[in-house]
C-alpha positions as CSV (number, residue, x, y, z in Angstrom):
1,X,0.0,0.0,0.0
2,X,1.4,3.4,-1.0
3,X,1.5,6.3,1.4
4,X,1.2,9.8,0.1
5,X,3.1,12.8,1.5
6,X,1.2,15.1,4.0
7,X,-0.9,17.7,2.2
8,X,0.6,21.3,2.0
9,X,-1.8,22.7,4.6
10,X,-0.5,20.2,7.2
11,X,3.1,21.2,6.4
12,X,2.2,24.8,6.8
13,X,0.4,24.2,10.1
14,X,3.5,22.3,11.4
15,X,5.7,25.3,10.3
16,X,3.5,27.7,12.2
17,X,3.7,25.5,15.2
18,X,7.5,25.5,15.0
19,X,7.5,29.3,14.6
20,X,5.3,29.7,17.7
21,X,7.6,27.5,19.7
22,X,10.6,29.5,18.7
23,X,8.9,32.8,19.4
24,X,8.0,31.6,22.9
25,X,11.6,30.8,23.5
26,X,12.6,34.4,23.0
27,X,9.5,36.0,24.7
28,X,10.0,39.0,27.0
29,X,10.2,38.4,30.8
30,X,9.6,40.7,33.7
31,X,12.2,41.4,36.4
32,X,13.7,44.2,38.6
33,X,17.0,45.7,39.6
34,X,17.7,47.8,42.7
35,X,20.5,50.4,42.6
36,X,22.1,51.8,45.7
37,X,20.8,49.4,48.4
38,X,21.4,49.4,51.2
39,X,21.5,53.2,51.6
40,X,23.3,55.2,54.2
41,X,20.7,57.9,54.9
42,X,17.4,59.5,53.9
43,X,16.6,62.6,52.0
44,X,13.4,64.6,51.7
45,X,13.9,65.5,48.1
46,X,11.9,65.4,46.0
47,X,8.8,64.1,47.8
48,X,9.0,66.0,51.1
49,X,8.6,69.5,49.8
50,X,11.0,72.4,50.1
51,X,11.6,72.5,53.8
52,X,14.2,75.2,53.7
53,X,13.3,77.9,51.1
54,X,16.9,79.2,51.0
55,X,17.8,76.1,49.0
56,X,15.5,76.9,46.1
57,X,11.9,76.5,44.9
58,X,11.8,72.7,45.0
59,X,10.3,72.3,41.5
60,X,12.9,70.1,39.8
61,X,14.8,66.9,40.7
62,X,16.9,64.8,38.3
63,X,18.9,61.7,39.0
64,X,21.4,60.3,36.5
65,X,22.2,56.5,36.6
66,X,25.4,55.1,35.1
67,X,24.9,52.7,32.2
68,X,27.3,50.3,34.0
69,X,24.6,49.8,36.6
70,X,22.6,47.9,34.0
71,X,25.5,45.8,32.7
72,X,24.4,42.5,31.1
73,X,20.7,43.5,30.7
74,X,20.6,44.7,27.2
75,X,17.7,46.9,26.0
76,X,14.9,46.9,28.6
77,X,11.4,48.5,28.9
78,X,11.2,50.3,32.2
79,X,7.6,49.8,33.5
80,X,7.8,51.2,37.0
81,X,10.2,52.6,39.6
82,X,10.2,52.2,43.4
83,X,11.7,54.4,46.1
84,X,12.4,52.6,49.3
85,X,12.6,53.2,53.0
86,X,10.1,56.0,53.4
87,X,9.9,57.8,56.8
88,X,7.1,56.5,59.1
89,X,4.7,59.3,59.9
90,X,5.7,61.8,57.3
91,X,3.5,63.1,54.5
92,X,4.3,63.5,50.8
93,X,4.1,67.2,49.7
94,X,0.8,67.6,47.8
95,X,2.0,68.4,44.3
96,X,1.8,67.1,40.7
97,X,4.8,65.1,39.8
98,X,5.8,64.6,36.2
99,X,8.3,61.8,35.6
100,X,10.3,61.5,32.3
101,X,13.3,59.4,31.2
102,X,16.0,60.0,28.6
103,X,19.3,58.5,27.5
104,X,22.3,60.8,27.9
105,X,25.8,60.7,26.6
106,X,27.1,63.1,29.2
107,X,28.8,61.7,32.4
108,X,26.5,61.3,35.4
109,X,28.7,63.7,37.4
110,X,28.9,66.4,34.8
111,X,25.4,67.7,34.5
112,X,24.1,71.2,35.4
113,X,22.4,71.9,38.7
114,X,20.7,75.0,37.4
115,X,19.9,74.5,33.7
116,X,18.0,71.3,34.1
117,X,16.6,71.3,30.6
118,X,20.1,71.2,29.2
119,X,20.6,67.8,30.9
120,X,17.8,66.1,29.0
121,X,18.7,63.5,26.3
122,X,17.4,63.8,22.8
123,X,14.9,60.9,23.4
124,X,13.4,62.4,26.5
125,X,9.9,60.9,26.9
126,X,7.1,61.3,29.4
127,X,6.9,58.3,31.8
128,X,3.8,59.4,33.9
129,X,2.2,62.3,35.6
130,X,0.7,61.7,39.1
131,X,-0.7,63.7,41.9
132,X,0.8,62.7,45.2
133,X,-0.2,63.6,48.8
134,X,-0.9,62.1,52.2
135,X,1.0,59.7,54.4
136,X,4.2,58.4,52.7
137,X,4.2,54.7,52.1
138,X,7.3,52.7,53.0
139,X,7.8,52.0,49.3
140,X,6.7,54.6,46.8
141,X,5.9,52.9,43.5
142,X,5.5,55.0,40.4
143,X,4.0,53.0,37.5
144,X,4.5,54.4,34.0
145,X,1.7,55.1,31.7
146,X,4.2,54.9,28.8
147,X,7.1,52.4,29.5
148,X,10.5,53.7,28.5
149,X,12.9,51.8,26.3
150,X,16.4,52.1,27.7
151,X,19.4,50.6,26.0
152,X,22.5,50.8,28.3
153,X,24.8,50.6,25.3
154,X,23.6,54.0,24.1
155,X,24.4,56.0,27.2
156,X,23.5,56.7,30.8
157,X,19.9,57.0,32.1
158,X,18.4,60.3,33.3
159,X,15.3,60.5,35.5
160,X,13.7,63.9,35.4
161,X,10.9,64.9,37.9
162,X,9.1,68.2,37.5
163,X,7.1,69.2,40.7
164,X,4.2,71.6,40.4
165,X,3.6,74.0,42.0
166,X,6.4,72.9,44.3
167,X,7.9,75.0,47.1
168,X,5.6,73.5,49.7
169,X,6.8,72.5,53.1
170,X,5.7,69.0,54.0
171,X,2.6,69.0,56.2
172,X,3.4,66.0,58.3
173,X,5.0,65.8,61.8
174,X,8.4,65.1,60.2
175,X,9.9,65.5,56.8
176,X,9.0,62.9,54.3
177,X,12.2,61.2,53.0
178,X,13.3,58.1,51.2
179,X,16.4,56.0,51.4
180,X,19.5,57.6,49.8
181,X,23.1,56.6,49.2
182,X,26.0,59.0,49.3
183,X,29.6,58.6,48.2
184,X,28.7,56.4,45.3
185,X,29.5,56.1,41.6
186,X,26.2,54.5,40.8
187,X,24.3,57.7,40.3
188,X,24.2,61.5,41.0
189,X,21.4,64.0,41.5
190,X,20.6,67.5,40.5
191,X,17.9,69.6,42.1
192,X,16.8,73.0,43.3
193,X,15.7,72.2,46.9
194,X,18.9,71.1,48.6
195,X,22.6,70.5,48.6
196,X,24.8,67.7,47.5
197,X,24.8,66.4,43.9
198,X,27.8,64.2,42.8
199,X,27.7,60.8,44.3
200,X,24.3,61.3,46.0
201,X,20.9,59.9,45.1
202,X,17.8,57.9,46.1
203,X,18.0,54.2,46.2
204,X,15.9,53.1,43.2
205,X,14.3,49.9,42.1
206,X,13.6,49.6,38.4
207,X,10.9,47.1,37.3
208,X,11.3,46.2,33.6
209,X,10.6,43.7,30.9
210,X,13.4,42.5,28.7
211,X,13.8,43.1,24.9
212,X,15.4,40.2,23.0
213,X,18.6,41.2,21.1
214,X,18.6,41.3,17.3
215,X,21.0,38.3,17.3
216,X,18.3,36.3,19.1
217,X,15.8,37.0,16.3
218,X,18.5,36.0,13.7
219,X,18.9,32.7,15.4
220,X,15.1,32.2,15.4
221,X,15.0,32.9,11.6
222,X,17.9,30.5,11.0
223,X,16.0,27.8,13.0
224,X,12.9,28.3,10.9
225,X,14.8,28.0,7.7
226,X,16.5,24.9,8.9
227,X,13.2,23.3,9.9
228,X,11.7,24.2,6.6
229,X,14.5,22.7,4.6
230,X,14.9,19.6,6.7
231,X,11.3,18.6,7.2
232,X,9.2,20.3,4.6
233,X,11.2,20.5,1.4
234,X,9.7,18.9,-1.7
235,X,11.4,15.7,-2.7
236,X,11.7,14.6,-6.3
237,X,9.7,11.4,-6.9
238,X,11.8,8.3,-7.5
239,X,10.9,5.4,-9.7
240,X,9.9,3.2,-6.8
241,X,7.6,5.9,-5.4
242,X,5.7,6.2,-8.6
243,X,4.8,2.6,-8.7
244,X,6.9,1.8,-11.9
245,X,9.6,-0.6,-10.8
246,X,12.4,-1.2,-13.2
247,X,12.6,-4.8,-14.6
248,X,15.9,-6.3,-15.9
249,X,16.0,-6.8,-19.6
250,X,15.2,-10.4,-20.8
């Protein structure tokens, strides 16, 4: 009894199954990375308001993170950020906080602490705008409405926070502050409500999803071609498969 080859639609279906399996193997995954923990102090900027008006209006805060902090990650989509170790009993200054991210080529210790707009990268993009107030949580989570694509190979990461109207003293029994690290090469901050820039900054946790590298997709494509050629290529019929066996001459 002769067996025919599988019909073309069955071959196509099998190919799609193979493609789906390979696609799942390079699917994105969610993870997080914390920079600066454990800290060695707390700082009220930028969520505790402008406690001492002599320092400035308290309307801007920027923190620059070294690309080396993200070594080995490749391009990532930043989906949310967390600030840790909030003061118990303090209140967040009632303001509108606008968070943006950009990639910068300048060094993290070389930015301006007065011309904040000049620090922004060319791809500066809105992350989220939120209204904050009330008792400060131990961990302040800021979830982006528009995740930011960050590629460490392209430069350092800059977080920009615009506080409006700003200039408010915190209303709680003690200043609201979050865990900071000083004397570090991980990040530096620039703001108009306090002192200390180079080597200072808030401990920050980044929640992200991964983005597969282009070489990964190239491997997937090569795998698909290999499967197609190995399993689904058309074969030239032989004499035995056509049902016409050869007979020796008499």
